[in-house]
N, C-alpha and C positions, 0 to 999 in steps of 0.2 A: 502495499500501500504507501508505503514512503514512498519509495521509486515513480511510481504515478504520480503524488503529488508535485516532488520534486523535479518533473517535467512538464504536468499542466504550468507548474510557476516558470520554469527556463522557458518552455515554446511560446507562453501567451495563450495557455488556456484558460487557464483558473489563477486568479490572484486573493491574497486573502483582502480582505474590505477593510478600511480606513487606515490601509498596513503603513502611512508615513507618520500615523500620529499613532504608531506601535500597538495597530491595528483591531478590530472590534469581536468579541467572544462570537465567534460560531458565525463571520458573515462572510462573504465571498462574493467577487465580481469574477462577474467571466470577461475575459480579453479578447482579442483582435482574433483569435481561432477558435474559443471559448463561443462568444456568439454566433458563427458559423454554424457549427458543429449542432448546435441548439436549437437553431434557426431550421438545419437541414430535418431534425429530425420532427419541430413544431411543423412544419410545413406539408410535411411527408404524413404526417397521422392526420392532417384537415383530407389532406389529399383524398387518402384510404376510407378515412371514415365520414368525411362530409362531402365532399365536392364528390365524387364516386358514387353516391347511392342517394334514391330516390324520397328514401324514408328518412333522411336526416339534414338538419338545418341549424344554424353558428346562432352564438349571442355572445356579447362581450357587453359582461354587467360590474357595476360599480364596483368597490370592492370595501366599503364604509356602504351597509344599509340600515333600514328603519330599525328600532333595538325590540321591535317589537316583532322581530322575524325571528330572531334568535328565542324570544318565550316560547313561540306557538314551534317551533322547532325541537324545542328542550334543552337544546343548547346550554342555555345559561346554569340551565339545572344538572345535567346530566353529562357535558364535555369535560370530563376531568380524569385526572391521574393521581393515584395515590400519591402522594409527598411526605416523607421523611428528612426528620433534621438530624444530623452528629450533633450531641450537647456539647462534646470536648471542643472540636474545630470546626463546627457549626455550618457543614457543606450539606449542601440539600441534594437528594434524591429520588428516584423514584422506584417505594419500595418494589413493585412488582419484578424490576431488573436486578436485583438483589438474590444472592445465593444467601445468604444470611440476614434477615429482615431485623434483628436486632443490634448489629454488628457496624460498624465505619466500615468499608472499603478503603478507607484511606489513610486513615490514623488507629482506628481499632476500636474507636468511644463506643458509648454506647448510642443509641438511635430514637428518637421520640418514635410514641403510635404515628401510626399511616395517619394522614389524614387527604383528604378531597381537596384538590387544589385544579382548581378553573383557567384553562387552558386557553382561554378568548385573550386577547391583549385588549387593551382598554383605550379608548381616547376621550377628546369631548371638541364637541360641535358648537362652535360658538364663540365669543369671549370669557363666557362664565366659566369656573372646571366646579358645577357643581354636578347632584345627582340630574338634577333636568338636562342637563345637556351630555350626558353620557352617550357613546357609542361603542362600536367595535369593530375593529379589522375584520371583515373574515374569515374563518378559520379551516372555510370551504368554499368550493365555487357553487357545490350540487344547487344550496340554497336561493340562489338569484334563475336557475332552472324551474323550479316550480312555482316561486312569486309569479316570476312572466311567463307562465304556464298559458292561462286565458288570451292573453295579447298575444301569445307566438302561435296557436289556435287559432285566432281569427285572423289573422294576417297571412297562413301560409297559410290553412286552408288544407292542414297535411290531418291523414285518418290514423287511428292507432289500428294496428301498432305503426309507433312514428318515434322518433328520438329528438333531443335537444343537446349540441355538443356548446364545449365551451375551454378555451387557453385562457390562464389566466393565472393572478399571485394569490396565494392565501398565508396565511399569520397565525401561527403556533405559539406561546408561551410556553415553551417547553424545559420542559425543570431539566434535564439533561441533553440538551443536543449533542452531536459530535460527528464522530466516523467522518473526516473531510464533506461532503455536502449531502453524505444520505439522509443525516437529520439536522435541519437547521428552523429558528424560527421563522425565518422570511423561507418561502419556498412557492415552486409553479405547479399547477396542478394540467393533465388533459382529463377532461371527465364527460361524459356522457349519461345521461336522465334517457331509458329508452323507455317510454309508455305503451302500454298494456293491457289486455286484457286478463284479469285473476285466471283465469282454467288454464292460459297457455304459460306460464309463470318458465313451471319445471324444462321447458322444452326451450324456449328463451337464453331462460339463464346459459344452458349448456352450451348453446350456439356462440352466446357472448364469449364464451369462456374461448371455445376452435377460436373465435374471428382474434381475442387478444394475443393467443398463440404463434396466429399466424402473423400478425405485427412483429412480435420477437423474433420471430425468423427472417421477418426481413432485415431487421436488426443488426442479424448474424447473432446472434445468443446461441448456444448450444444447447438443446435438449439436455442435457445431461448436466447440466448448471440449472435447470431451472424447477420449481416442487411444488407439485398443489400441496397446501397444508387447508382442510376442512377446520374452519373457527368454530371450537365446541360453544353452546348457547352462553355461559356463563363468560364469556369472554366476547363475543358480537357487540357493536354499536348497539344501543338503543331503539333502532330503528328498523333492525335489521332480523328477518327468518331464518337470512341462510349466507354466508359469508364464504368465500375462497380468498386465502390470497397467496399469491403466487410468489414464492421466496427464489432468489438468487445468490448462490454462491461467491461472495463478495469476499475478498480478502480477511476479513475480519471475521469472517462468519457465513451461515446460511439467516438470510435477514429477507424481509417485505422486501418486493419490488415492486408488484400492481396488487390489486385486492378488486375483487368483483361482490356484489352485493345483491339481495335481494330485498329492498326495502317496505315491500307491500304499498296500501298507501297511504301509509302512515302521514306522510308531509302534507300530501295535498289536501287530505281529510284534517290534518288541521291548521293549516293556513288557510283552508274554508272557513273553519269552526272562528279562529282570531281576527279576522279579516272580515266578516260577513259575507263574503265573494261567492258565488256560485261558483263554483271550478270543474263541475260535473261537465263527462264531454254526453254528446249526446249521437247516438250509431245511425248514421243516415240513412243506414239499411232496414233497420229493427224499429227507429224512433229512440228505441232504449236509454236511457241514463244513467250513469255507473262515472264512479272513478276512477281512472287508472292506477295499474300498478306499476312500480316500478324495477326496472333494471340496469344494477348501475355497476359499467364498468371505469373502473378510476385507474390513470398512470402518470407517477410523478414525474413531471417531466426535468428534473435535476437527479433523481432517482436512475431515470434513463441514461441521459448523461453517464452516472458514473460507471451504469453497468457496460456501455459499449466500449468505455474506456479501459476495462476490465476485460473484457473479454478478447478487446482487440489488442493490446500489450503483448509484445510478444520479443524474447529476447534467443538471438539466431547465432552461433557461432559460425563466420565464415570464413571458412580455410582458402587458402588459393585457390589450392586444386580441384577444387568447383566452382570454383565464381566463372562465369562463362565471359572469355574475351571478351573485350571491348572491341568494338568496330575498329578495325585497324585505320579508319581516320582521328580517331581519341587517341593511338599509339602513336603517329606521326608524329616526325619532328616540328618541334614548334617551331612558329617563328624568331619568340624571343625566348633568351635563355628562361625566363621565372615565367614560362608555361610549359616547363618540360617537367613541372615537380607533379603534375595531373594525371600523368600517362597513362596509371592504373588507378582506374577513379573508385575500383569495391579493394579493399586492401582485407590480411589474416587478421580478423577479429572478431569480436563481436558487433552485431549490430542491433539497436532498438529499434521494432518497427512497431507503428497501430496499422495492424492489418482490418481498416474498417470497411466494409460491403461497399464499394465504390462512390455511390449514390450519398452515401453517408461521411466523406471524407471532406473537411473545410476548405480545401484546396483541390480541384481536379488536375493541374498540371501546375505543375512548372517550368519553366521558359530558363534556359541558364546559359551566359554566352561561356566558352571556352576561356577568354579572358577578356579583360575590360578594353580591347584594344577596341578603335571606335568603330572600324569597319563589322567588327563582331556585333557588337553594340547594336548598331543601326540596325541591321537583317533582324537581329533576336527582339530588339523592340516593337517593330513591326507584324512579328509574330505574334506577341503578347497583345500589340492592340486590336487583332484580327481576333486572337483567340478569345478576348472579353470577352467578347457578344454572345458566347454560344456556353464556356464555362466559365467558373470561376479557376482567378490561374495567380500567379505571384513569379513574379519578374526577381530572379538576384542573381549578382556578378560578385559576390565578395567572396573571398578563400577560394581557396583550390574545387576542384571541380568535386576530387571524393566528400570530402567536409559537405558540401553541398549535398550531394544525395544523402549523407547520413541526416542530413538538416529533413531533407524531403520524407525521410524517412520515416524520422520522429515524430512524424507533423499527420502522418499518412496521406503522402499525397500517392495515392495512383501512377503519375508519369510523369516524366522530366523528358524535356526534350533538349537538345543538346547541340548550341548552335557553333560549331567550327570552323578551322580556316579553309577548308575542304569544300563549306558548304556555300561557299562565293563563288566556286567554283562548279560545282554539280547540283546546286539547289536543291539540297535535301540536308536533312538531320539527323541526328542519333533518339530515338524513343527509346528510354528504360523504363521497364515492368517496373514496380514495386516490392511484386512478391516473387517474382521470378527471379528479378536484377537480369534478364535477358536485354540485350539491345539488336536492334532492328533501326535499318536506316527508310526514311522513309522520305518520300519529293514530298518537299513543301507546298505545292498544288494540291497534293491529297492527305496533310496531316490532317485537315480540320475533318473531313468523313473519316480517317483513318482512326482518329479518336471518339468521335463518335460513336463506332461500329462498336470498339471496344468498351466502351461505360453503358452497352446495353448489358 
């Protein structure tokens, strides 16, 4: 895990939040590569679950909602974790995560009796900080989809079964956040509320569980690292009739990645009662009125980022004897003595590679002139500008070609395009594959189509 955290900081995936001021506990910022990786995940999820389906629509709701929402949903009463405090060092812990609920894991001191701690983050709306102005940052994205159910139904004209999807921030005042971006107080969710007839809930539950596994296959997550956990009744959320957690083998242990829950009609029924609004659905075929039941697949964005980083991280010993010989053009004598060093771009050592699926990689192509010579830079930069119209690319001309290959391996770039002195004559470039390190000579005029085919 330390290696992944180090790589994330070194290469610009994820930084500690507020670092120049000493950081802020369990706060993380996504850097230039991290935000590309995160956006690739969100965009692919939205395309798969919203744009590619006739039975799904999306919303983007406010982070701070009317406090009555959280009363009706029972979050003010039930959204709690058991908290204990050490009488000696005064550190606080979630009681349900401790091996010995009586002994402090830090100093061995005695722990207090557990008390319920509400995890909602409180704020105040308006200039006066009094009880009349109390509000809460949403602890989940789900409630907005229930509160907006009537408006969505009327404007989209969807028929049950149909779903509402949302990607957005949520906030939980976790007692013990940690394990990098696995558990934080501020996080992002990709969530679906799928509205159904009660009699179909079991079939719908199994369908959505399969859909979640199909998504994880797209992410490149190995099935051997994924496990279903049927959550027992006494551990399920207050609204759930059935919950399955999908766990992943993280370096720090088997932990929850995603979850799917059958929320019955709990939420819509409670909001109908509390608001006085009619939230029933009318079947256009039979005229029957009923409150739909709900299947909820939920996907954590940050945990997805962490899982794909863990899955993709690879260390490979690369003996010279098995390295594909670079194209003769790269091995040829350089025009300048300073350019002779990069003659063998892959050396006899261990290389670190992020083997993302190609669609997921932050950069798809890196354009690398063999040296900083103006004649090479001019050709290379023109290729870069042309490829930018179709791919997320990086242009890099600093350090030796070998070090640049290694840098692109570490950030998961599938293809490196090297422009060398021979390119000025034969109008061709050398394309290197991230995973095999094989190199192929391709005409510049055919490069874009070659890469498009490879990206498929």
